[in-house]
N, C-alpha and C positions, 0 to 999 in steps of 0.2 A: 078614741073617734076621730079625732083632728088628725091625727097622722095617715090614718084610714084615709079620710075625705081630701087631705094631701097627695096622698098618692093617685087615688082618682082622678083628682086634679090633674096631674104632671102625668098619666095614664091618658087621659084627654088630651093635652097638650102633643104629646108624642105622636098619638094618632093621628090626629090633626095635621102635624107636621108633616107625617108620611103621607096623608092623602095628597097636603099640598105638591111634597114632591113628586108623589107618584103623576099625578097631573099634570107637572111641570115637564114631567120626562116625554109623557106621550105625547104632548101639546110641543114639544121639543122633535120628536120623533116625528110629528104631521107635518113638522112644517120643513123638517129634513127633507122628506118625500118629496113636498110641494116646490122645495128649491131644487133639487137632483132631476123633478120631473120637466120644470119648466126650463132649465138651462142645457137640459139632455136636448128637448126640442129643439133651442135656441141654434144649438149645434148642429141638428142637424141640418136644418134651414142654411146657416152659414155653410157648409161641404156641398151641399146644392148645388146653392150660387158658387162654390170654389169651382167644381167640377163641371162649369155649366158649357165651357169650351168642348168638351170631350163629345158632347152630341152635336151643339149647332156648330162646332167645328167645321164638320162634315157637307152642310151645304154652304158654308163661308169655304170653304176650300174649292168646292167646283164654282162660287160664283167670284173667287177672286184668280183660278189655277195654280195653286199652291202645289209644291213639289213634298214629298216626305218627310223632308229638313226643315220647309216652312211650318208645314202642321204640327209637328212635332214643338216647333217654340210658342206656335200660336196655342196649345193645347197647354204649355208648360210656364208658357209667361204667369198666369195667377197662381200657381206654386210659389214662386220666386220672393213676392213680398208677401205671402202665407209665411215661408219660412223664416224670413227674414227675421223679419217683425213680431217672432214668435219669441225669441230673448228679450226683448225690450219688456213687451208689454206682458211675462211673465212676471218681470220684475215691478213693472207698476202697478201690477195683482199685489204681488205682496204691497205694497206702500199704501197705495188708495183704495183695494175694493173692487173684487170682479165685478161686483153688479154694476158698479159708474162704469167701470173700464167695457164690458160686454154690450152695455146699452150704449153706449158713444159708437162702437164698432157695426152696429145691427142700422142705426140709424147714420153714419156719414156714408156707409159703402153701399147703399141704396140707391144713392149720387149719381157712381161710375156704372152700375148696374145698367139703370136706367137710360143713361145714354149711349151705351152698348149699340142699342135696337137703331141708334143712326150714322152709324160707322161703318166707312164706305172702302177704306181701306187699308191695310194690313201694318201700318207705322201706327192709326187709330186703334186697331185692335189691340196691338200691343200697348199702346199706351194705356190705356182705359183694361186691361187687364192686369196690368200691375197695380193700378190704383183697388181694384174691387179684390186684387186678393189677398186684401188686407182681411177679410172675412176668416181667410185661413188660418190666419192668430189665433182666433176666439179658443183653439183648441188649449193655447200656454195661459188661457184667463180661466175659463170654465173647471179643467183638472184643477188646480190648487182651492179655486172656490168652491168649488162641491166638496174636497176632503175635506174642510176646514170644519163640515157640516157634522163628519162620523167618526167614530173612534178607530184608533189602528189596527183592531183585530177584522173593522169593515171595510176599511178602504179600500180595499183590491176591487171587492164587488159596486164599490161607491164609483172609483174611478174608470173601473170598467162599464158600467151601467152608462155613466157619461160618453164615454167613448164610443157606445155604440151607436151614437150621433153620427157616425160614419154610412150610416146604412143611408145618409140622406146622395151618398152616391149613385144608390139605388134608388133612391125615389127621383133623383135628376135622371133616369134612363126611362122612368115612366111617365115623366110630366112633359119633358121637353120634345120628345118623339110627336105625343100626341096634339103640344101646340102648334107644330113644326107642321106636319100633315093637315091642320086646320084653319092655320090664321097665317103661316110662314114663321123661318128663323126669329124676326123682330120680334115677335110677339113673349118669347121667353124670359131676356131680359126683362119685358116691363112688367108681367107677373110677377118675378121673381124680386123686382126692387118691392114693390107693393106686401107682396111676402116678408120682406126685411122688415117694414117698417110695422106692418100688424105683429109682426114677432116681438119687436123693441116693445108695444105696449104691455102687451102680455105677461111680458119678463118682467116690466119693471113695476106691475100690478102683482103678480104670484114669488118674485123672489121677495132675499129679504138681507136685511145688511150684513156685512161679513162678520162671523164672530173675529177679534180681537183686532179690527180694522181701526184705529186711532192711539193703540197702545205701542211702546217704544218698537220702530223699525229699523233692521240694520243699514248701514247705509250702502248705496250702491256699488262699492268696491268692495265692503265686506263678502258684501251677498255673492258679487263673481267670485272671491275667494274660494269658494267651493271648488271650482272652473280645475283647480290644481288639482283634484283628486283624480286617480287614473278611471275609476270605476265610470267618474262619468262621459268615458270617452269610448268606453269600452259599451255602454249602451245605448250612447249616440251610434254605433256603428250596428248594432243589433237594431234600433228602430230606424237607420235608413235606409233596410231592405226590408222589415215590414212592415211599417208605415209608407216608406218608398217608394216599396214595390207596390203595396198596396193602392196608393193614389196614381204612380204610373199605367197600370192596367185598368184600374178603373176609366181615366179616359183616353187610354189606349184601344181598349176591346172593341168597342161598334166599331170604331176603322176596321181593326184585324177581321171582324166578322164579315164585315160587308166586302172587301177585298179578297179574303182568304175563300169564303164559300158562298159569293154571292147572295150577301142575303139584304134586304131593304134593309133604311136605315130604322123604324120599325123593328122589325125584325134581330137586326143586331142589337139594338140596346137592349131587350129583352132578353136576350143570351148574354150579354152582358152583367146582366144585373144578376145574373146566375152565378157570377163572381164577388159584386160589389155588394147583393145583401146579405150573404153570409159576412162578410167583412165585417160589416158592424154590429148585424142581430146576434153574432157569436161572442162577441168581444166581452157580454157581460160575463158568459159561462166561461170566456178564460181569467176575468179576474176572481169569479168565484174557485176556479181551480188552483190560482197561483195563492189563494187566502187560504185554500188545505194543502194542497201539494209541496207550496214553497216558488217561488219566481225560477229557480234556475232549473226543475223538472221540467217545467211547464214549457219554458225556454228551449230545453234541448230537444224534446222530441218534437217539437213546433217544428226548427231546423229539420230533421228529420224527415218528414211529414212533407214537407216544404222540397226538399232534396229531392227527394222521390218523384215528385209529380213534376218539378221542371225538369227533369232528367226525363221525363217521357212526351213535355213536351215541346221539346227541343230539338224533337226530330223531324224534321223537315220530308215533306214529301218526296219520296225517291223510289223511281223506277229501274229493276235489275235484271238482266238479261243474263242466265246461265247458258253456260255452252256444253249441252250435252254429248254422247257419243251418235246420237240421230239429231234431233233437230233443238234449235234453238230454245229453253223456258223464258216465260220473261214474269216477273214479279215485280206486284207495287204496293207501296209500304205509304200510307197513310191515317194519321187519324178521324175517325168519321165524328161529325160536327158532336153526334150526342156523346159520344166519350170522352172527347174534348173539352164540352161544357161539365162534364162529370167533373174531371182532372179540376178544371177554373174553380169549381163548387171547393173543392176538397181544398185546394192553396187558399181558397178566401178564410175558410176556418182557420187554416192556421195561420196565416197571418193575421187576424182577426185575436185569435187567443196568445201572440207572440206582441203583439200592441200591449194588451192588457198586464201580462207576466213582465214586461219592459218596465212598466209604471207600477210596478208592483214594489219592484226590483230599487226605483226611487222613493216610493213611500215609505219603503222600510230602513233604507240608508242615509236620507237625506229630509226628515220629516220636520226640518225647519229649516228648507233655504227648496220647499218643492217649486218654489217661483220660479227662480232661476236655473234650476237644476232642468225642470220641467221645460221651462224655456229653450233652454241651449240643446238639448234633447229634442224637442220635436222641433226645431230649427234644423238639425241634421236631418231628422224625416222628413220633412218639407223641401230641406233641397235635394236629398234623394228622388223625390217624388217630381222637382224641376229638373232634374239633370237626366234624368234618364228617360222620359219621352223623347229627351233632344236625341239622345244617344241612340234611342230607339231608330229614330228616323236617320241619322247620319249611316248606321250598320244596316238597313236596310235598303237604302241608297248604294251603298258599297256592295252587299252583298247578293242583294234583291230576292232573299227567301225573307219570309213573315216570320217563322220561328224564330229568327237571330233576337228576339226580344227576349224569348226565353233563355237562350244561352247566353246573354248575359248574366241573367237572374241567380244561372244555375251557378256560374263562377263566383258570384256575389256571398252566396248562399255558403257554398263552401269555405269560404274565407269565414263565416260566421261561426259553420262550427269545427270550423280549426282553435279557434280565438276561444270557444267557448268549454273547449275541448283543454285546453293549455291552463286555462285561468279558472275554473269552475271544478272539471274532474278530476286532473291532475292537481290543481289546486300549483301550480309554477310561475312563482314569482316573476311573468314576462311583461309584465304592466306595471309592477312595481308594489304590487299587493305584497302584506303579509301571509307567508303561508297557515291556513288554520290547523290547533290541531283536532282530532276527530272529536274532542271533549269540548272544545270550544264549538265546532260546528254544531256538534248536538246542540250546545245550549243555546245557539243563535236559532 
């Protein structure tokens, strides 16, 4: 009887511990969801600010009389600092925690954003653009911060969901034109500065302290040693086109629609959102697909879809005259605006899934160095987003037709396809990787 009572007491204790464990898990999941949602919102606001010059740059260009190259430099300048600071901020996130670094970014960048409303010359816009561009580095802060709250098998979705904050580019397309028409372009940076401060308050209230912060953290040099792995640079090449191309086209397309099809700023921004909106919204889908089918399979098909879309987008307006035995026949080849927008929509979905699959690679291959690796890969993507708009402007001034920007991206996609085929499909050791056996690949 005593044994029976002892057994019942032990069972009761076990059930109590089980209830506590289940309750703790539910609370943890609830906390994880809260962190994911507020961090994604913070990144959305940061990305909208980062892309701000893509829309307000159009009236600024008219006000200052800028050429295509100068316009490309104006829109790309914020992307430069956002790219360069992704690596150090990723490392600092590993050391000090994503919560405090994200808060400092939101508060600190509100100042240069507000001051942009009072700039009057190109050098002032460029200088302030360099300062406010730090918000673009928020990606390297939020990615490892969010990933640490989720198990390995759910990190692809979590990072993809967070990366959907690139929908801020589409948010900018809706908010900025309305503010410009109602109050002038100077109101846009003022509203965005206030938005950063409000988001900072919400983030601090709803976020949580990083798991593992305060434990033993490797030195900076040890964190950077992972960059000797050739896989990191392969992922940099992928991300430089999927994210760099997405960023560059997000800030270039409003001007493209205005000059190519003669739309107003509001109409051009609305159509450009058809590219940037799926580029953010479908990133979570890309993360889920990467969890289910693997990073390589998603990346491989993403590159092929982008290659086909860019091939069609690259064809410029063309007039042909065919001399027949009777009279000459004239033909005109051009993409109507609706078909052009549909191709952009498909390209945006492909880039979104490619961004998620690239970081699925990182989460799988470098789980202990995500801050450093995501920082350098994010920096490569940001540098692509900085250099591409400038290159778009230079090529446009040189060749004189708008679709030249898609020709450049088409060539870069072809390089990525070749690299993926050699290192993943054929598994040729062209970058120092060990060729995996079929059994090892299956176990992977």
